[in-house]
N, C-alpha and C positions, 0 to 999 in steps of 0.2 A: 886810678879809677877812670874809666872812660865816661865822658859826658855825652848825653844824647843831644845832638845839635837840633833835632826837630821837636824838642820838648815844648810844651805849651808855655807861653810867656807868663810871668808872675805879675799879679796885680796886687798892690798893697794899698790899704786904706788906713787912714789915721783916725784917731779918736777912739772913744770907748764904745761899748755896746756890742750887740751880736754880730754886726757887720764889720768889725775891725779885724785887722790881721792880714796875713798874706795867704792868698790861695792861687792855685793855677787856674787858667782858663778852663781846663778840662774838669776841675773840681766844681766849678760854678758856671755852667754854660748858660748863655742867654736863651730864653725860650722864644720860639718862632711861632707866632699865632697866625701868620698869613697862610699856613698850610691847613688850618682847621676848616672843615667843611662849611661852617656857618660864617666864616670871616667876611665873605663878600656881602652878607646881609647886615653886618654890624654897622651901626651908625654911631652909637655912643662910644663903644670900645675903641674905635679909630681915633677918637679925640683924647684918649687917656695916655698918660705917660707910663713909662716902665719903672717899676719899683715903688715901694711905700713912700719914699721921699718925694715922689712926683704926684702924690694924690691930688685929685681935683674934686671940689665939693659939688654937690648936686645943684646948688645955686649957680655956681660958675658954669657948669655944663648947660643948665637951662638957659642962661644968658647967651652962651656960645651957639647953642642949637635953636634958639628962638622957640623954646617950649617951657612949660612949667615944670616944677620939681616932681610932681606926681607922674607926669609923662616920662620924665627921665628915669624914675624908679621902675616904672612898668617896662620901659625899654631895656634897662639893665637886667631885669628878671628874664625877659624874653631872650636876650643874648646869652645869659647864663644857661638857660634851658636848651639852647642849641649847641652848647659846649664851649663857649668862650669864658674863660675863668676870670671874670671881673671880680676883683677883691675890694674890700672896703676896710678903711682904717678909721678907728675911733680915737686915735691918738690926738690928744688935745692940741698938740703942737702942729700937726699936719693931718687933719681929718679929710676924708673923701674917698673917692674911688680910684683904683689904679689897676694896671695889668702887672702881674708878678714878673719881676725881672729874672728870677731864678726859680728852680724847683724847690729850693729851701723856703723861699718866700711864699710860694703856693702851699707848701706843707704847713707853714706857720698859720696861714689863714684858715686852712682846713681844720687844724686843731682848735682855733678860736671858735669856729662854727660848731664843732663837736661839743665844746664846753657850753656854748649857748643852748644847744639842743638839750643837753643834760639838765641845765638849770630850768628850762621851760618844762621839761618832763617832771622834775621834782615839784614844780609849782602846780602843774596839772593834777598830779596825784594828791597833793594836799587839798586842792579845791574839790576833787572827787570825794575825798574822805569827809570833808566838811559838808558837802551836798548830801552824801549818804547819811550822815549823822542827823542832819536837819530833817530830811524826808523819811527817815526810817528804812531806807533801802539797804540792801546788802549786795555785795559783789562776790562773784565766784572768781577767785584768783586762778590764773593759769598755773598749771603744775609744771 
């Protein structure tokens, strides 16, 4: 069988978890954020590492950028609104903000946001039901 001499190099990681195993560079390409239109306006994102393991807390960013944590949160939301995919990890071992290293990492963060939205939506509907019961209101459900 003929081998392709120009095949992408293989990278293997050790240890358990979702990131272990061997993949080719073409299977797991690094994302390039410098081509995004808003990248030149990014202040916080430029300070972030690539990948969940490189997460930086809001407190660390605030100290680094000489701002308070509330300003860091606002800036992250602004950067997200212009298209920079700043992800957040609530992992107790390494919490904080990071830029996704791969499309798979970005997809994982997107799924976590979708789960949060669904949970908040369930809570909202339960509160609406309680409010309606207390006030005697009735809602017309969408068909």
